TORROGU-846146 format. One line per field, with one value per residue (C-alpha): residue number from 0; residue in one letter; x, y, z. Coordinates in nm, 3 decimals, padded with zeros to 5 digits. Each point is the difference from the previous one (the first is absolute). Example, Ala and Ser with C-alpha at 12.3 -4.5 7.8 and 13.67 -1.06 7.14 Angstrom:
BEGIN
num: (0:1)
residuo: (A:S)
u: (01.230:00.137)
v: (-00.450:00.344)
w: (00.780:-00.066)
This chain:
BEGIN
num: (0:1:2:3:4:5:6:7:8:9:10:11:12:13:14:15:16:17:18:19:20:21:22:23:24:25:26:27:28:29:30:31:32:33:34:35:36:37:38:39:40:41:42:43:44:45:46:47:48:49:50:51:52:53:54:55:56:57:58:59:60:61:62:63:64:65:66:67:68:69:70:71:72:73:74:75:76:77:78:79:80:81:82:83:84:85:86:87:88:89:90:91:92:93:94:95:96:97:98:99:100:101:102:103:104:105:106:107:108:109:110:111:112:113:114:115:116:117:118:119:120:121:122:123:124:125:126:127:128:129:130:131:132:133:134:135:136:137:138:139:140:141:142:143:144:145:146:147:148:149:150:151:152:153:154:155:156:157:158:159:160:161:162:163:164:165:166:167:168:169:170:171:172:173:174:175:176:177:178:179:180:181:182:183:184:185:186:187:188:189:190:191:192:193:194:195:196:197:198:199:200:201:202:203:204:205:206:207:208:209:210:211:212:213:214:215:216:217:218:219:220:221:222:223:224:225:226:227:228:229:230:231:232:233:234:235:236:237:238:239:240:241:242:243:244:245:246:247:248:249:250:251:252:253:254:255:256:257:258:259:260:261:262:263:264:265:266:267:268:269:270:271:272:273:274:275:276:277:278:279:280:281:282:283:284:285:286:287:288:289:290:291:292:293:294:295:296:297:298:299:300:301:302:303:304:305:306:307:308:309:310:311:312:313:314:315:316:317:318:319:320:321:322:323:324:325:326:327:328:329:330:331:332:333:334:335:336:337:338:339:340:341)
residuo: (M:A:D:T:L:N:N:E:A:F:Y:G:L:I:L:A:L:A:A:F:F:L:A:T:F:L:T:P:I:Y:T:Y:F:A:Y:K:Y:K:F:W:K:K:Q:K:K:T:T:M:T:G:E:A:L:P:V:M:T:K:L:H:A:K:K:F:T:R:H:F:P:T:M:A:G:V:I:G:V:V:T:V:L:V:V:T:W:I:C:N:L:N:R:E:Q:T:W:L:P:L:A:G:F:V:G:G:S:I:V:G:L:I:D:D:L:I:N:V:F:G:S:G:K:G:A:A:G:L:R:A:P:V:K:F:A:M:I:T:A:I:G:A:I:L:G:W:W:F:A:V:K:L:G:W:T:D:I:M:V:P:F:I:G:D:I:E:V:G:V:I:G:M:I:V:I:F:T:F:A:V:V:A:T:S:N:A:V:N:I:S:D:G:L:D:G:L:A:G:G:L:A:M:L:A:Y:G:A:Y:A:V:I:A:L:F:Q:G:Q:W:M:L:T:G:F:C:L:T:V:V:G:W:L:L:S:Y:I:W:F:N:V:P:P:A:R:F:M:M:G:D:V:G:S:F:A:I:G:A:G:L:G:V:V:A:M:M:T:N:A:F:F:L:L:P:I:I:G:I:L:F:V:V:E:A:G:S:S:L:I:Q:I:F:W:K:K:V:F:H:K:K:L:L:I:S:A:P:I:H:H:H:L:E:A:K:G:W:G:E:A:K:I:V:M:R:F:W:V:I:A:G:V:F:A:L:I:G:V:F:L:A:V:Q:G:G:I:I)
u: (-02.314:00.247:-00.195:-00.006:00.375:00.062:-00.216:00.168:00.347:-00.086:-00.129:00.326:00.198:-00.188:00.079:00.367:00.022:-00.179:00.249:00.295:-00.100:-00.103:00.329:00.193:-00.186:00.066:00.370:00.127:-00.212:00.155:00.348:-00.047:-00.095:00.256:00.283:-00.148:-00.049:00.305:-00.144:00.355:00.030:00.269:00.221:-00.043:00.332:-00.100:-00.199:-00.317:00.228:00.212:00.306:00.183:-00.061:00.339:-00.054:-00.338:00.118:00.292:-00.210:-00.256:00.234:-00.038:-00.378:-00.016:00.247:-00.281:-00.333:-00.226:-00.360:-00.206:-00.373:-00.091:-00.235:-00.239:-00.075:-00.111:-00.212:-00.184:-00.038:-00.134:-00.228:-00.150:-00.049:-00.143:-00.224:-00.148:-00.016:00.038:-00.116:-00.179:-00.065:00.059:00.306:00.189:-00.065:00.241:00.297:-00.037:-00.004:00.313:00.171:-00.080:00.063:00.344:00.076:-00.079:00.254:00.258:-00.077:00.060:00.332:00.100:-00.095:00.215:00.289:-00.027:-00.076:00.120:00.331:00.216:-00.008:-00.362:00.058:00.036:-00.376:-00.235:00.166:-00.050:-00.218:-00.231:-00.034:-00.062:-00.269:-00.178:-00.013:-00.103:-00.291:-00.112:00.023:-00.198:-00.279:-00.029:00.015:-00.288:-00.206:00.089:-00.099:-00.297:-00.157:00.074:-00.035:00.328:00.099:00.155:00.315:00.077:00.303:00.083:-00.055:-00.158:-00.302:-00.156:00.103:-00.208:00.217:-00.267:-00.017:00.313:00.204:-00.101:00.088:00.345:00.064:-00.129:00.216:00.305:-00.065:-00.018:00.300:00.228:-00.074:00.030:00.343:00.116:-00.087:00.161:00.322:00.001:-00.019:00.374:00.087:-00.146:-00.325:00.050:-00.297:-00.225:00.065:-00.036:-00.326:-00.137:00.048:-00.153:-00.306:-00.032:-00.008:-00.265:-00.200:-00.016:-00.103:-00.272:-00.121:-00.060:-00.164:-00.254:00.124:00.018:00.013:00.292:00.160:-00.050:00.165:00.306:00.028:-00.038:00.311:00.172:-00.085:00.160:00.309:00.046:00.012:00.233:00.244:-00.010:00.137:00.216:00.222:00.371:00.097:-00.317:-00.165:-00.129:-00.057:-00.330:00.055:-00.170:-00.329:00.004:00.156:-00.224:-00.308:00.093:00.084:-00.310:-00.224:00.162:-00.048:-00.369:-00.042:00.159:-00.260:-00.290:00.082:00.040:00.349:00.205:00.210:00.099:00.135:00.350:00.013:-00.149:00.209:00.302:00.261:-00.169:00.045:00.364:00.072:-00.161:00.136:00.356:-00.022:-00.138:00.268:00.270:-00.125:-00.023:00.347:00.161:-00.179:00.092:00.334:00.117:00.083:-00.183:-00.125:-00.054:00.223:-00.304:-00.370:-00.253:00.126:-00.012:00.269:00.204:-00.011:00.097:00.300:00.093:00.021:-00.342:-00.125:-00.322:-00.189:00.118:-00.137:-00.331:-00.060:00.090:-00.218:-00.288:00.048:00.001:-00.308:-00.181:00.071:-00.127:-00.306:-00.092:00.065:-00.224:-00.288:00.048:-00.013:-00.313:-00.165:00.127:-00.047:-00.368:00.027:-00.134)
v: (-01.791:00.040:00.293:00.171:-00.041:00.131:00.308:00.065:-00.044:00.232:00.264:-00.027:00.037:00.319:00.145:-00.097:00.168:00.309:00.024:-00.056:00.273:00.247:-00.049:00.033:00.325:00.136:-00.090:00.288:00.242:-00.132:00.010:00.365:00.107:-00.232:00.170:00.348:-00.015:-00.220:-00.311:-00.125:-00.286:00.040:-00.306:-00.206:-00.017:-00.158:-00.304:00.013:-00.063:00.304:-00.180:00.114:-00.166:00.027:-00.300:00.110:00.361:-00.114:-00.236:00.267:00.300:00.033:-00.019:00.302:00.211:00.074:00.159:-00.291:00.082:-00.212:-00.027:-00.152:-00.226:00.295:-00.096:-00.344:00.131:00.241:-00.267:-00.274:00.245:00.143:-00.331:-00.176:00.291:00.040:-00.362:-00.244:00.136:-00.257:-00.010:-00.375:-00.037:00.320:00.259:-00.166:-00.065:00.350:00.146:-00.199:00.111:00.368:-00.016:-00.151:00.262:00.283:-00.131:-00.036:00.342:00.174:-00.183:00.093:00.367:00.028:-00.169:00.221:00.337:-00.037:00.115:-00.077:-00.325:-00.073:00.019:-00.378:-00.035:-00.120:-00.177:-00.377:-00.022:00.274:-00.166:-00.336:00.147:00.167:-00.310:-00.209:00.235:-00.029:-00.379:-00.016:00.225:-00.204:-00.321:00.118:00.073:-00.341:-00.188:00.205:00.153:-00.280:-00.276:-00.186:-00.176:-00.321:-00.054:-00.269:-00.221:-00.187:-00.378:00.039:00.225:00.303:00.084:00.237:00.275:00.247:00.374:00.087:-00.279:00.105:00.365:-00.107:-00.225:00.264:00.270:-00.225:-00.072:00.370:00.106:-00.287:00.023:00.380:-00.009:-00.296:00.172:00.321:-00.186:-00.167:00.334:00.048:-00.084:00.125:-00.187:-00.260:00.068:00.083:-00.332:-00.207:00.176:-00.043:-00.377:-00.019:00.203:-00.209:-00.322:00.139:00.116:-00.363:-00.121:00.265:-00.079:-00.367:00.094:00.205:00.329:00.164:00.358:-00.091:-00.161:00.329:00.192:-00.227:00.033:00.378:00.003:-00.233:00.242:00.289:-00.206:-00.099:00.369:00.071:-00.272:00.127:00.334:-00.138:-00.260:00.075:00.275:00.104:00.330:00.038:-00.180:-00.138:00.146:-00.104:00.133:-00.283:-00.280:00.050:00.020:-00.323:-00.179:00.107:-00.082:-00.341:-00.085:00.087:-00.204:-00.302:00.026:00.063:-00.319:-00.192:-00.090:00.167:-00.313:-00.005:00.356:-00.110:-00.232:00.230:00.284:-00.217:00.260:00.267:-00.242:-00.062:00.372:00.098:-00.309:00.073:00.348:-00.137:-00.271:00.260:00.213:-00.306:-00.120:00.335:00.031:-00.350:-00.071:00.363:-00.059:-00.013:-00.322:00.162:00.256:00.226:-00.053:-00.066:-00.289:00.180:00.239:-00.298:-00.147:00.339:00.011:-00.353:00.130:-00.081:00.265:00.184:-00.132:-00.355:00.011:00.150:-00.246:-00.305:00.116:00.045:-00.357:-00.140:00.207:-00.127:-00.363:00.045:00.192:-00.306:-00.227:00.220:-00.026:-00.377:-00.027:00.215:-00.257:-00.304:00.148:00.079:00.381:-00.003)
w: (-01.342:-00.287:-00.144:00.340:00.045:-00.351:00.066:00.335:-00.147:-00.290:00.246:00.195:-00.322:-00.086:00.344:-00.034:-00.339:00.131:00.285:-00.232:-00.244:00.272:00.185:-00.325:-00.072:00.352:00.009:-00.219:00.208:00.321:-00.157:-00.098:00.353:00.164:-00.185:00.024:00.377:00.062:00.161:00.061:00.245:00.265:00.022:00.315:00.186:00.332:00.105:00.212:00.300:-00.087:-00.140:-00.312:-00.339:-00.174:-00.229:-00.136:-00.026:-00.215:-00.212:-00.086:-00.017:-00.379:00.020:00.228:-00.198:-00.246:00.084:00.081:00.096:00.238:00.084:-00.339:00.195:-00.003:-00.361:00.114:00.285:-00.229:-00.270:00.229:00.183:-00.319:-00.183:00.307:00.102:-00.348:-00.119:00.287:00.337:00.213:00.376:00.038:-00.223:-00.080:00.269:00.240:-00.231:-00.145:00.352:00.085:-00.320:00.055:00.376:-00.050:-00.264:00.244:00.251:-00.276:-00.148:00.333:00.029:-00.356:00.039:00.312:-00.182:-00.309:00.154:00.360:00.137:00.300:00.196:-00.087:-00.373:-00.034:00.043:00.271:00.290:-00.017:00.316:-00.130:-00.340:00.166:00.227:-00.293:-00.219:00.302:00.068:-00.362:00.014:00.324:-00.133:-00.319:00.202:00.216:-00.313:-00.142:00.315:00.120:-00.311:-00.246:00.258:-00.056:00.323:-00.132:-00.204:-00.254:00.058:-00.323:00.019:00.346:-00.035:00.163:00.356:00.213:00.146:00.113:-00.052:00.202:-00.155:-00.349:00.066:00.125:-00.302:-00.242:00.158:-00.017:-00.369:-00.084:00.212:-00.099:-00.372:-00.006:00.160:-00.209:-00.329:00.124:00.087:-00.343:-00.182:-00.036:-00.361:-00.328:-00.066:00.276:00.228:-00.295:-00.173:00.318:00.086:-00.351:00.021:00.349:-00.098:-00.314:00.205:00.233:-00.304:-00.116:00.346:00.029:-00.353:00.077:00.330:-00.192:00.147:-00.339:00.128:00.226:-00.303:-00.181:00.283:-00.008:-00.378:00.027:00.218:-00.248:-00.282:00.183:00.087:-00.364:-00.087:00.293:-00.109:-00.359:00.116:00.280:-00.165:00.068:-00.003:00.180:-00.078:00.356:00.330:00.122:00.345:00.322:-00.136:-00.252:00.203:00.304:-00.223:-00.177:00.325:00.192:-00.295:-00.046:00.366:-00.025:-00.320:00.170:00.277:-00.239:-00.194:00.329:-00.121:00.273:00.057:-00.366:00.017:00.114:-00.303:-00.263:00.139:00.085:-00.093:00.209:00.291:-00.094:-00.036:00.331:00.173:-00.110:00.153:00.328:00.015:-00.067:00.291:00.229:-00.100:00.074:00.334:00.117:-00.166:-00.054:-00.366:-00.332:-00.154:-00.341:-00.166:-00.022:00.062:-00.141:-00.207:-00.336:00.129:00.121:-00.351:-00.145:00.230:-00.112:-00.357:-00.145:-00.241:00.084:-00.304:00.072:00.355:-00.108:-00.284:00.207:00.287:-00.246:-00.125:00.353:00.088:-00.311:00.091:00.355:-00.119:-00.209:00.299:00.212:-00.248:-00.020:00.382:00.002:-00.227:00.184:00.346:-00.041:-00.024:-00.355)
């Protein structure tokens, strides 16, 4: 058993290193084209409900005075696709998370391209309902494959056991996991290195869970993503060289949702990804509060912008969020052991 785990862990390490070095090699190539073809991100000035964003506009005014390219997530998509396709492609363990990763990236890429090269009212990117419908369709298709082709129709509830939910129930849960995680990661991608660090810790936790489940190729997939994110953070510490863009955040989120389902640890996702929940939840609460009480609860949403407005420095927020995410990732792995998932 120990020898098997050592071999599987070593294989995952090799994939992580391959992803790290490939992404590091590709980054200067991306940077060259990003500056040559002006992949400048247009600053968001209105909420999804059409209201102005004066606080966030003021907070990030300096950031957008310099040319600041987006769509750096393309590096990660290419890296994860190449490494997985060549070294780690498997029908039972990696087809589905890779499909989720690439599918989410396509939705994000369309949004980014409209933002970068579009003009007029539509230049902000895809409208929220369109983006939501696209990622929902991807989640539903992957959920159907998961339930029908792979035969997963029950879900593990920690400390309780497996509960049969049927094909339709599993498709609904799977779709929710993909949609919710995609949007949560996207919302969290607002400060230099924030979403990348949170995602790296979440994927790392699921890599450990998959390892002890004997899903060594799924472990390898998770560590491939971790390898790319290590490279991304290397280049994206404040002041960031570029933005991940929706192409990266939607890829990460969709892939993470699939991994949570593949490890049968869906109910641990809100713990392992606690700050994604807090970030998305703070935005939803802000919208609810304004609709019901006609005033803002937070100075600006999501919560990282609220903390910025309260005077916290960007690096301080990012580092403290990473620490919190690391603690909850460890708690999630512990609960996976104690709750019977591993």
